[in-house]
TORKERO-192958 format. One record per atom (N, C-alpha, C): residue in one letter; x negated, y negated, z. Coordinates in Angstrom, 1 decimal, decimal comma. Each point is the difference from the previous one (the first is absolute). Layout:
# TORKERO-192958
rec res: A | px: X | py: Y | pz: Z;
...
# end
This chain:
# TORKERO-192958
rec res: X | px: 92,7 | py: 22,2 | pz: -46,1;
rec res: X | px: 0,4 | py: -1,0 | pz: 0,8;
rec res: X | px: 0,7 | py: 0,6 | pz: 2,0;
rec res: X | px: -0,2 | py: -1,0 | pz: 0,8;
rec res: X | px: 0,6 | py: 0,8 | pz: 1,3;
rec res: X | px: 0,8 | py: -1,1 | pz: 0,3;
rec res: X | px: 1,4 | py: 0,1 | pz: 0,2;
rec res: X | px: 0,7 | py: -1,1 | pz: 0,7;
rec res: X | px: 0,2 | py: 0,0 | pz: 1,1;
rec res: X | px: -0,5 | py: -0,5 | pz: 1,4;
rec res: X | px: 0,3 | py: 0,0 | pz: 1,1;
rec res: X | px: 1,2 | py: -0,5 | pz: 0,8;
rec res: X | px: 0,9 | py: 0,6 | pz: 0,6;
rec res: X | px: 1,4 | py: -0,5 | pz: 0,2;
rec res: X | px: 0,0 | py: -0,1 | pz: 1,3;
rec res: X | px: -0,9 | py: 0,5 | pz: 0,7;
rec res: X | px: 0,2 | py: -0,2 | pz: 1,5;
rec res: X | px: -1,0 | py: -0,3 | pz: 1,0;
rec res: X | px: -0,1 | py: -0,7 | pz: 0,8;
rec res: X | px: -1,3 | py: 0,1 | pz: 0,9;
rec res: X | px: -1,0 | py: 1,2 | pz: 0,1;
rec res: X | px: 0,9 | py: 0,5 | pz: 0,6;
rec res: X | px: -0,6 | py: 1,7 | pz: 0,2;
rec res: X | px: -0,9 | py: 0,3 | pz: -1,3;
rec res: X | px: 0,6 | py: 0,2 | pz: -1,1;
rec res: X | px: -0,7 | py: 0,4 | pz: -1,2;
rec res: X | px: -1,2 | py: -1,2 | pz: -0,2;
rec res: X | px: 0,5 | py: -1,1 | pz: 0,2;
rec res: X | px: -1,7 | py: -1,0 | pz: 0,0;
rec res: X | px: -1,4 | py: 0,2 | pz: 1,2;
rec res: X | px: 0,6 | py: 0,7 | pz: 0,5;
rec res: X | px: -0,7 | py: 0,1 | pz: 1,0;
rec res: X | px: -1,2 | py: 1,5 | pz: -0,3;
rec res: X | px: 1,5 | py: 1,2 | pz: 0,0;
rec res: X | px: -1,1 | py: 1,0 | pz: -0,9;
rec res: X | px: -0,5 | py: 0,0 | pz: -1,3;
rec res: X | px: 0,6 | py: -1,3 | pz: -1,0;
rec res: X | px: -0,9 | py: -0,6 | pz: -0,8;
rec res: X | px: -1,7 | py: 0,0 | pz: 0,4;
rec res: X | px: 0,3 | py: -1,2 | pz: 0,9;
rec res: X | px: -1,4 | py: -0,4 | pz: 0,0;
rec res: X | px: -0,3 | py: -0,4 | pz: 1,3;
rec res: X | px: 0,3 | py: 0,7 | pz: 0,7;
rec res: X | px: -0,8 | py: 0,4 | pz: 1,6;
rec res: X | px: 0,0 | py: -0,6 | pz: 0,9;
rec res: X | px: -0,3 | py: -0,1 | pz: 1,0;
rec res: X | px: 0,0 | py: -1,4 | pz: 1,2;
rec res: X | px: -0,9 | py: -1,0 | pz: -0,3;
rec res: X | px: 0,4 | py: -1,2 | pz: -0,1;
rec res: X | px: -0,6 | py: -1,1 | pz: -0,2;
rec res: X | px: -1,3 | py: -0,5 | pz: 1,1;
rec res: X | px: -1,5 | py: 0,2 | pz: -0,8;
rec res: X | px: -1,1 | py: -0,3 | pz: 1,3;
rec res: X | px: 0,1 | py: -1,2 | pz: 0,5;
rec res: X | px: -0,6 | py: -0,1 | pz: 1,2;
rec res: X | px: 0,1 | py: -1,2 | pz: 1,3;
rec res: X | px: -0,2 | py: -1,3 | pz: -0,8;
rec res: X | px: -1,2 | py: 0,3 | pz: -0,6;
rec res: X | px: -0,3 | py: -1,2 | pz: -0,9;
rec res: X | px: 0,8 | py: -0,3 | pz: -0,4;
rec res: X | px: 0,8 | py: 0,2 | pz: -0,9;
rec res: X | px: 1,3 | py: -0,3 | pz: -0,8;
rec res: X | px: 1,3 | py: -0,3 | pz: 0,9;
rec res: X | px: 0,0 | py: -0,1 | pz: 1,3;
rec res: X | px: 0,9 | py: -0,1 | pz: 0,9;
rec res: X | px: -0,1 | py: -1,5 | pz: 0,6;
rec res: X | px: -1,3 | py: -0,1 | pz: 0,5;
rec res: X | px: -0,5 | py: -0,6 | pz: 0,7;
rec res: X | px: -0,3 | py: -1,9 | pz: -0,9;
rec res: X | px: -0,1 | py: 0,2 | pz: -1,3;
rec res: X | px: -0,2 | py: -0,9 | pz: -0,7;
rec res: X | px: 1,2 | py: -1,3 | pz: -0,3;
rec res: X | px: 1,3 | py: 0,6 | pz: 0,6;
rec res: X | px: 1,0 | py: -1,3 | pz: -0,1;
rec res: X | px: -0,4 | py: -1,2 | pz: 1,1;
rec res: X | px: 0,5 | py: -0,9 | pz: -0,1;
rec res: X | px: -0,1 | py: -1,0 | pz: 0,7;
rec res: X | px: 0,5 | py: -1,3 | pz: -0,2;
rec res: X | px: 0,4 | py: -1,2 | pz: 0,9;
rec res: X | px: 1,1 | py: -1,2 | pz: -0,3;
rec res: X | px: -1,0 | py: -1,0 | pz: -0,3;
rec res: X | px: -1,1 | py: 0,1 | pz: 0,1;
rec res: X | px: -0,6 | py: -1,2 | pz: -0,3;
rec res: X | px: -1,6 | py: 1,0 | pz: -0,8;
rec res: X | px: -0,6 | py: -1,5 | pz: -0,8;
rec res: X | px: -1,5 | py: 0,4 | pz: -0,6;
rec res: X | px: -0,9 | py: 0,5 | pz: 0,8;
rec res: X | px: -0,9 | py: 0,9 | pz: 0,3;
rec res: X | px: -0,4 | py: 0,7 | pz: 0,9;
rec res: X | px: -1,5 | py: -0,7 | pz: -0,8;
rec res: X | px: -0,9 | py: 0,3 | pz: 0,8;
rec res: X | px: -1,6 | py: -0,9 | pz: -0,4;
rec res: X | px: -0,4 | py: 1,0 | pz: -1,1;
rec res: X | px: 0,2 | py: 1,3 | pz: -0,3;
rec res: X | px: -0,8 | py: 0,5 | pz: -1,0;
rec res: X | px: 1,3 | py: -0,2 | pz: -1,4;
rec res: X | px: 1,3 | py: 0,0 | pz: 0,4;
rec res: X | px: 0,6 | py: -0,6 | pz: -1,5;
rec res: X | px: -0,1 | py: -1,6 | pz: 0,1;
rec res: X | px: -0,1 | py: -0,8 | pz: 1,0;
rec res: X | px: -0,3 | py: -1,2 | pz: -0,5;
rec res: X | px: -1,4 | py: 0,0 | pz: -0,9;
rec res: X | px: -1,0 | py: 1,1 | pz: 0,5;
rec res: X | px: -0,9 | py: -0,3 | pz: -1,3;
rec res: X | px: 0,0 | py: 0,8 | pz: -1,6;
rec res: X | px: 1,1 | py: 0,5 | pz: 0,3;
rec res: X | px: 0,1 | py: 0,9 | pz: -1,6;
rec res: X | px: 0,8 | py: -0,7 | pz: -0,2;
rec res: X | px: 1,1 | py: -0,9 | pz: 0,2;
rec res: X | px: 0,8 | py: -1,3 | pz: -0,6;
rec res: X | px: -1,0 | py: -0,8 | pz: -0,8;
rec res: X | px: -1,1 | py: -1,0 | pz: 0,9;
rec res: X | px: -0,5 | py: -1,3 | pz: -0,3;
rec res: X | px: -1,3 | py: 0,6 | pz: -1,1;
rec res: X | px: -0,7 | py: 1,7 | pz: 0,1;
rec res: X | px: -0,7 | py: 0,2 | pz: -1,1;
rec res: X | px: 0,3 | py: 0,2 | pz: -1,1;
rec res: X | px: 1,6 | py: 0,3 | pz: -0,2;
rec res: X | px: 0,4 | py: 0,8 | pz: -1,2;
rec res: X | px: -0,3 | py: -1,0 | pz: -1,5;
rec res: X | px: -0,2 | py: 0,1 | pz: -0,7;
rec res: X | px: 0,3 | py: 0,2 | pz: -1,1;
rec res: X | px: 1,0 | py: 0,0 | pz: -1,0;
rec res: X | px: 1,1 | py: 0,5 | pz: 0,6;
rec res: X | px: 1,3 | py: 0,2 | pz: -0,7;
rec res: X | px: 0,6 | py: -0,2 | pz: 0,7;
rec res: X | px: 1,4 | py: -0,5 | pz: -0,1;
rec res: X | px: 1,5 | py: 0,6 | pz: 0,3;
rec res: X | px: 0,9 | py: -0,4 | pz: -1,2;
rec res: X | px: 1,2 | py: 0,0 | pz: 0,7;
rec res: X | px: 1,1 | py: -0,1 | pz: -0,7;
rec res: X | px: 0,9 | py: -0,7 | pz: 0,9;
rec res: X | px: 0,7 | py: -1,2 | pz: -0,8;
rec res: X | px: 0,7 | py: -0,6 | pz: 0,7;
rec res: X | px: 1,1 | py: 0,6 | pz: -0,6;
rec res: X | px: 1,4 | py: 0,0 | pz: 0,7;
rec res: X | px: 1,3 | py: 0,3 | pz: -0,4;
rec res: X | px: 1,1 | py: -1,3 | pz: 0,4;
rec res: X | px: 0,8 | py: -0,2 | pz: -0,5;
rec res: X | px: 1,2 | py: -1,0 | pz: 0,6;
rec res: X | px: 1,3 | py: 0,5 | pz: -0,6;
rec res: X | px: 0,9 | py: -0,7 | pz: 1,1;
rec res: X | px: 1,7 | py: 0,0 | pz: -0,5;
rec res: X | px: 0,5 | py: -0,7 | pz: -0,2;
rec res: X | px: 1,1 | py: 0,2 | pz: -1,1;
rec res: X | px: 0,4 | py: -1,3 | pz: 0,2;
rec res: X | px: 1,6 | py: 0,3 | pz: -1,0;
rec res: X | px: 0,5 | py: -0,7 | pz: -0,3;
rec res: X | px: 1,4 | py: 0,1 | pz: -0,4;
rec res: X | px: 0,4 | py: 1,2 | pz: -1,1;
rec res: X | px: -1,4 | py: -0,4 | pz: -1,1;
rec res: X | px: 0,1 | py: 0,7 | pz: -1,1;
rec res: X | px: -1,1 | py: 1,4 | pz: 0,2;
rec res: X | px: 0,2 | py: 0,4 | pz: 1,4;
rec res: X | px: -0,8 | py: 1,4 | pz: 0,1;
rec res: X | px: -1,4 | py: -0,5 | pz: 0,4;
rec res: X | px: -0,8 | py: 1,3 | pz: -0,5;
rec res: X | px: -1,4 | py: 0,1 | pz: 1,1;
rec res: X | px: -1,3 | py: -0,6 | pz: -1,5;
rec res: X | px: -0,8 | py: -0,1 | pz: 1,0;
rec res: X | px: -0,9 | py: -0,2 | pz: -1,2;
rec res: X | px: -1,4 | py: 0,1 | pz: 0,8;
rec res: X | px: -1,5 | py: 1,0 | pz: -0,5;
rec res: X | px: -1,2 | py: 0,4 | pz: 1,0;
rec res: X | px: -0,6 | py: -0,3 | pz: -1,4;
rec res: X | px: -1,1 | py: -0,8 | pz: 0,5;
rec res: X | px: -1,2 | py: -0,5 | pz: -0,9;
rec res: X | px: -1,5 | py: 0,2 | pz: 0,7;
rec res: X | px: -0,6 | py: 0,7 | pz: -0,9;
rec res: X | px: -1,3 | py: 0,3 | pz: 0,8;
rec res: X | px: -0,9 | py: -1,4 | pz: 0,1;
rec res: X | px: -0,7 | py: 0,0 | pz: 0,8;
rec res: X | px: -0,8 | py: -1,2 | pz: 0,4;
rec res: X | px: -1,5 | py: 0,6 | pz: 0,0;
rec res: X | px: -1,0 | py: -0,6 | pz: -0,5;
rec res: X | px: -1,5 | py: 0,5 | pz: 0,2;
rec res: X | px: -1,2 | py: -1,2 | pz: -0,5;
rec res: X | px: -1,0 | py: 1,0 | pz: 0,8;
rec res: X | px: -1,0 | py: -0,7 | pz: -0,3;
rec res: X | px: -1,6 | py: 0,1 | pz: 0,4;
rec res: X | px: -1,0 | py: -0,8 | pz: -0,3;
rec res: X | px: -0,8 | py: 1,0 | pz: 0,0;
rec res: X | px: -1,0 | py: -0,1 | pz: 1,6;
rec res: X | px: 0,9 | py: -1,2 | pz: 1,0;
rec res: X | px: -0,5 | py: -0,2 | pz: 1,2;
rec res: X | px: 1,9 | py: 0,3 | pz: 0,4;
rec res: X | px: -0,1 | py: -0,5 | pz: 1,8;
rec res: X | px: 1,2 | py: 0,4 | pz: 0,5;
rec res: X | px: 1,2 | py: -0,6 | pz: -0,7;
rec res: X | px: 1,5 | py: 0,6 | pz: 0,4;
rec res: X | px: 1,2 | py: -0,9 | pz: -0,6;
rec res: X | px: 0,5 | py: -0,6 | pz: 0,9;
rec res: X | px: 0,0 | py: 0,5 | pz: 1,1;
rec res: X | px: 1,2 | py: -0,3 | pz: 1,0;
rec res: X | px: -1,3 | py: -0,7 | pz: 1,7;
rec res: X | px: 0,7 | py: -1,1 | pz: 0,5;
rec res: X | px: -0,6 | py: -0,2 | pz: 1,1;
rec res: X | px: 0,9 | py: 0,0 | pz: 1,2;
rec res: X | px: 0,0 | py: 0,6 | pz: 1,1;
rec res: X | px: 0,9 | py: 0,1 | pz: 1,2;
rec res: X | px: -0,2 | py: -1,0 | pz: 0,8;
rec res: X | px: 1,3 | py: -1,4 | pz: 0,1;
rec res: X | px: -0,5 | py: -0,7 | pz: 0,6;
rec res: X | px: 0,3 | py: 0,0 | pz: 1,5;
rec res: X | px: 0,8 | py: 0,4 | pz: 0,7;
rec res: X | px: -0,1 | py: 0,8 | pz: 1,4;
rec res: X | px: 1,2 | py: 1,5 | pz: -0,2;
# end
């Protein structure tokens, strides 16, 4: 196992990220992301409260999420 302790060692180990990796960040659901979310048959629902975190899988034969707006 290699422990990478600096940004420089991370860049040397993995190389430069490709352009598609860098441009996929957005502050809204793009048309493509919207389609992926609404056709997914699985998601993980996470909640946080005074007792800690909980993450539960959700899935079905068809879509499990609907985006309202």
